[in-house]
N, C-alpha and C positions, 0 to 999 in steps of 0.2 A: 296785377299779374305780371306786368312787364318789368317790375323791379325785383322779382325773385332772384335773378342771377346776382344782383348787387348784395342781397342779403346773404347768399351763400358765399360770395367773394369777400365779405367783411371779415371772415376768419383769417384771411391772409395777413392783415395788419398785426394782430397779436402774435401770430406765428413768426413773422419776421423779426419782431422785437425780441421774442424769446431766443431765436437763433443767434441774434447779434449779442445778447447779454450773457447767455449761458457759458461761453468759454471763460468769462471773467469771474464767475462765481466759484468759490472754493468747494471742493468735494466734501462729502460728509465725513467727519472724523471717524465715525463708527464703521463706515464702509472701508475707509483706508486702513483701519486697524484690524478689522476682522476678516475682510475679504482679500485685501491686497497685502496684508501683513507688513505694512510700512509704518513703523512706529514714529519715525521722525516727522513724516508728513502729517500723520494724525495729530501729533502734538502741536504742530504749526497751525493746523485747522482749528483745534481746540482753542489755541491762543487767539486766533482771529475772531472766533465766535464769542468767547468769554471775555476777551480783553484783559487777560492777566497772564503773567509769565509762568507761574507754577501750576501746571495742569496735570501733575502726576496722579493726584487723587482721582480725577475724572477718567484718566486712562486705566487706572486700576479698577475703577468701578465698572467700566465697559468690559474689561477682561473678566472680572468676576461674574458679571451678568451672562457673559458668553459661556463660561464654565457651567453655570447653573442650567442654562438653556440646553447645553449638550447632554447633561445628565437627566433631563426630563424625559420621562417615558410617555410615548403617545398611546392613546387609548382609542379603541374603535367605538362606534356608536352602541353596538350590542354590549360591550363591556361597561360602557357608561350607564346604560339602562339597567344592567345587572347590579351596579353599585347602589346599595340602598340609600346612601347619604345624598346622592345626586339625582336619583330617579324622579322625584316630584318636581325638581327645578327644570329638568329636561322636558318632562311631559308638559309642564306649564308653558315653556317657551314654544314647544311644537304646536300646542293648541292655539296659543296667541298668534303665532305667525300664520297658522292655517286660517284662522278667522280673519286676519288682516288681508290675506290674499283673496278670500271669498267675499269680503264686504264691498269691493269695488273701489276702494280708496285709491288704489294704484292707477286706475283708469283716469281718475281726476287729475 
């Protein structure tokens, strides 16, 4: 029992390592491109991650994915249940997750 404080204090070591290393890691190219709208830094980050000079295809791919994502319509749960094609899949997932919660496996 007397060693519990050491167990709780052990998290300090990985935290300090992360704090020291984090400023030297490059930011996500996706974040730089979509959130910060900084194409040049995003290209540099892609070049760092992929190790090649021409990353225009990857930049275009991320931008195209962003356009598709913006055009995607969100659906409520009731609309999803009303859709005949997805109804049985949703019901199956709900029943499976309900059984999983009730079987006690989470407690283990």
